[in-house]
Phi, psi and omega in degrees: 000146190298323188273357184299317181299317177300314183296322181292321184275325184224088190257132165203185184297334179275316184290338179298329185260005169309322184300331180290323175297312185293325182287339179266005181299126179293146177299131178076016181302138179247341183224141179216150178234126178248110186266129188066051190293337177060237178286355172084012185294319177293318177303317178299316178298316178297324182295337177297334181243338186243125188288334187236100182240133178239131177247132183240134170208152183278342184267108185292329182289320180292319181295324180298320180293321178295320181296327180298330184279335185205122177263359182267014177240142179277119179249127186237134177266124173151186182265125181303331184286342185241340180295146173280101182238149183289124175281158181049048186237327191262132177291325177226128169247123184227148178213124178242123173052045182233324190294339178285354171281344179248098193298335178273090188287326175303309180299316181299314178296322176299319180296312180297321177299318179295330177285341185276135180291148171308128187089350179274177189234137171251127178236127174241122168256106189249165172247145177208184180249153182278148181210356185231163176301322179298316179302313185289330177293317179294325179299323180296315175302317180297324178294322176294314181293324178304323181280323189275317187292320177299331177295330178279312188259341194082176181230126182248125181265116178291165184269355181285153177298149181251133173239115182260005178264117185250122185289343184234145165286161179301318184295323179289318178299319177298315181297315181296317177299317185288329179281326185274325180235082183302139180087000180286153174258133181228130178210149174287149175241146185298320184277052169063039181218168169229160180241134175233120179233130183218130178257124180289126180302146178275000000 
């Protein structure tokens, strides 16, 4: 798998879930958009299978480092909510640990859905805060993985800014996702994340 090498060399809670994005990649995808690309590791992995990959980040310094690693990717500086991007264009739209920086989750999901081509796939790996017994139980499993997996892979600290204030609880994020993107799949992930996968109807 394309992302396996990235995970082995640069492991953290975000790169661990690159594999979920790669596994959701539509067959024959020709275009992909990585939102909040940061150091560009997911964009690089996508480029191994998809000929036209765009990475977006609001941090110009982080994006400059990503650009140094690969010139075959279109790198854009800016806010996905404001950039002039072609709608109904990308076969795969992906975002890892980014949507919590955009507090209006409904507007964000509508925007990402609009960028996705009919038949294409949107994948969000999001962060939220725990508020239920089920959440805290899953967090315990995450705490175990947090201690065990770095011993296997090591731990790599990405250079992008970290925001630990989450505007939504997991239950609220799930409710918004299901209301905004009917038919989407939503599930909690152990390492303090959730996964949202949605295929835009044709």
